[in-house]
C-alpha positions in Angstrom: 5.7 14.4 -4.2 4.6 18.0 -2.7 0.9 17.8 -2.4 -0.2 21.5 -2.8 2.7 22.8 -0.6 3.2 19.4 1.0 5.8 17.0 1.0 4.7 13.8 1.2 7.5 11.3 2.6 6.5 7.5 3.4 8.4 5.0 6.2 9.5 2.2 7.3 11.5 0.1 9.0 12.6 -4.0 9.6 14.4 -6.1 11.9 15.3 -9.5 10.8 14.7 -10.9 14.7 14.0 -8.6 17.6 16.7 -7.4 18.4 18.1 -8.4 15.2 19.6 -6.6 11.6 17.4 -3.9 10.9 16.9 -1.2 8.1 14.8 1.9 7.7 13.5 3.6 5.2 12.3 6.6 3.5 10.6 7.8 0.1 9.0 10.5 -2.0 5.8 9.5 -4.1 7.8 9.9 -7.6 10.8 11.1 -6.3 13.9 11.0 -4.1 14.8 7.7 -1.3 17.0 6.6 1.3 17.7 3.8 3.5 20.0 2.3 5.8 20.7 -0.2 8.0 21.9 -1.3 11.9 23.5 -4.7 12.9 21.3 -5.1 15.9 18.4 -3.3 16.7 14.6 -3.5 17.3 11.8 -3.3 14.7 10.1 0.1 17.2 13.6 1.4 16.4 13.9 1.4 12.7 10.6 2.5 12.7 11.2 5.6 14.6 14.9 6.6 13.0 12.7 6.1 9.5 10.9 8.8 10.6 14.0 11.2 11.6 15.9 10.8 8.8 12.6 11.6 6.7 12.1 15.1 9.3 15.8 15.5 8.5 16.5 15.5 5.3 13.5 16.3 3.4 11.9 20.2 3.7 14.8 22.0 3.6 15.4 24.9 6.6 13.3 25.3 9.6 11.3 27.7 7.2 10.8 25.1 4.5 7.7 23.5 3.0 5.5 21.5 5.6 5.8 17.6 5.6 3.7 14.6 6.0 5.1 11.5 7.4 3.1 8.4 6.1 3.8 5.6 8.7 2.0 2.1 9.1 3.5 2.3 12.8 1.5 3.4 15.0 4.4 3.2 17.4 5.3 6.6 15.3 1.8 8.2 14.3 0.5 7.6 17.7 3.1 9.2 19.4 2.7 12.5 17.7 -1.2 12.4 17.0 -1.5 11.5 20.8 1.3 13.2 21.7 2.7 10.6 24.2 6.2 12.4 24.8 4.7 15.7 26.2 3.7 12.7 29.2 7.1 11.5 28.7 8.8 14.8 29.0 6.9 15.8 32.0 8.0 12.8 33.9 11.8 13.2 33.0 11.8 10.8 29.7 10.1 8.0 32.6 7.1 5.8 31.6 4.2 5.1 34.0 6.5 2.2 35.7 8.8 4.9 36.2 11.5 3.8 33.8 13.1 5.2 31.1 11.7 5.5 28.2 12.5 2.8 25.5 14.6 4.3 22.4 14.8 7.8 23.9 17.9 8.5 22.1 16.0 8.8 19.1 12.4 9.7 20.4 14.2 12.5 21.9 15.9 14.0 19.1 12.8 13.1 16.9 10.4 15.4 18.8 13.2 18.5 19.6 13.2 18.7 15.5 9.4 17.9 15.0 8.4 21.1 17.7 11.1 23.1 16.0 10.1 22.9 12.3 6.3 22.9 13.7 5.1 22.0 10.0 5.2 18.3 10.5 2.5 16.2 11.1 1.9 12.5 10.8 -0.5 9.8 8.8 -1.0 6.3 9.6 -1.7 3.7 6.6 -2.5 0.2 6.7 0.7 -1.9 5.4 0.4 -4.5 3.0 -2.7 -2.5 1.5 -1.8 -2.5 -1.7 -0.1 1.6 -1.2 2.4 1.2 -3.9 4.8 3.5 -1.9 4.3 1.5 1.4 5.4 -1.3 -0.2 8.2 0.6 -1.6 9.0 1.9 1.6 9.1 -1.5 3.3 10.9 -3.3 0.2 13.8 -0.9 0.9 13.8 -1.5 4.8 14.1 -5.0 3.8 16.4 -5.2 1.9 18.9 -2.8 4.2 18.0 -5.0 6.9 19.3 -8.4 4.7 22.7 -6.6 3.1 23.4 -4.4 6.2 23.6 -1.6 2.9 22.6 2.0 3.0 21.0 3.4 -0.2 20.2 7.1 -1.4 19.1 8.4 -4.6 16.7 11.4 -6.4 14.5 9.2 -8.2 12.4 6.7 -7.3 14.6 3.5 -6.5 14.7 0.4 -8.1 14.7 -2.9 -6.4 15.3 -6.8 -7.5 11.8 -8.7 -8.6 11.0 -10.5 -5.3 11.4 -14.5 -5.7 8.6 -16.7 -7.0 5.7 -16.8 -4.8 6.4 -12.9 -3.9 8.4 -13.7 -0.8 11.9 -12.9 0.9 13.9 -15.8 2.4 14.1 -15.2 6.1 16.2 -16.8 8.6 15.4 -19.9 10.7 13.0 -19.6 13.0 12.1 -16.2 12.2 8.0 -15.5 11.7 6.6 -13.2 9.5 3.1 -11.8 8.6 3.3 -10.7 5.0 7.0 -9.8 5.0 6.7 -8.5 8.1 9.3 -10.0 10.8 7.1 -10.4 14.0 9.5 -12.5 16.4 8.9 -11.1 19.5 6.7 -10.2 22.8 3.1 -11.1 20.5 0.0 -9.5 21.6 -2.4 -10.7 19.2 -6.1 -8.3 18.7 -9.3 -9.7 18.1 -12.5 -8.1 18.4 -15.8 -6.9 16.0 -16.1 -5.8 13.1 -16.8 -2.2 12.1 -20.6 -2.2 12.4 -20.8 -3.8 15.4 -18.6 -0.4 16.7 -21.0 1.6 15.2 -20.2 1.6 11.2 -16.9 2.5 9.0 -17.4 6.1 10.0 -15.4 7.4 12.3 -18.0 8.1 16.0 -17.2 8.0 19.5 -17.4 4.1 20.7 -14.7 3.7 18.1 -12.8 6.3 19.0 -13.2 4.9 23.2 -11.7 1.7 21.6 -9.0 3.3 19.3 -7.8 5.0 22.9 -8.1 2.4 25.0 -5.9 -0.5 22.8 -4.0 2.6 22.8 -3.7 2.8 26.3 -2.8 -0.7 26.4 -0.1 -1.0 23.8 1.6 1.9 25.3 1.4 -0.3 28.9 2.9 -3.7 27.5 5.4 -1.6 24.9 6.7 -0.1 27.7 7.3 -3.7 29.5 7.9 -5.2 26.6 10.2 -3.5 24.1 10.2 -6.2 21.4 6.4 -5.8 21.8 4.9 -7.2 18.5 1.0 -6.6 17.6 -1.1 -9.1 15.8 -4.6 -8.4 14.5 
């Protein structure tokens, strides 16, 4: 659904095991959608691929309408918000450990496309917080991972009802938070509530903490492609 003169598109990725069979999806609120699958992949790769497919498919030509990508992946959103790709590019697509950047084969075409269009923004949404379109793309991505089939349509997607209790059956030994698979290199984050960090509004303390966490997560992700942050 256009937001003024901007196309809003939600994206998500899923993986049943990390690595394992995965799926990606994007959806425009009350509009078109698409999903796809890969037999052996990672959750992070599916998040990046979902964003690439959303930008590639929506907005028409390079002179088309602006696009706002809404994702619950900080891996995707922070890459553009904090411009991680500029450092990767300066270093020849190597990280701080002088190792190749993970998922470069997906990041590079996505970055090139975003820069070429010049009218793409990225916004983070908290996963499983009641946003209906975030829930929709999550279910589409999980469905694609489970069935290994692609779907596409010009109208809102229809989905089979969830099993009793609202949870899909998971492969044995695959852990999940909500309906997100979390098998991988786990990193648990604990800390004080917002009032102890200056309140719920944006402030210098909270911004400094976000920057520090982003640095830690980036460094960990460079060492572990299957990093999963639980908080």
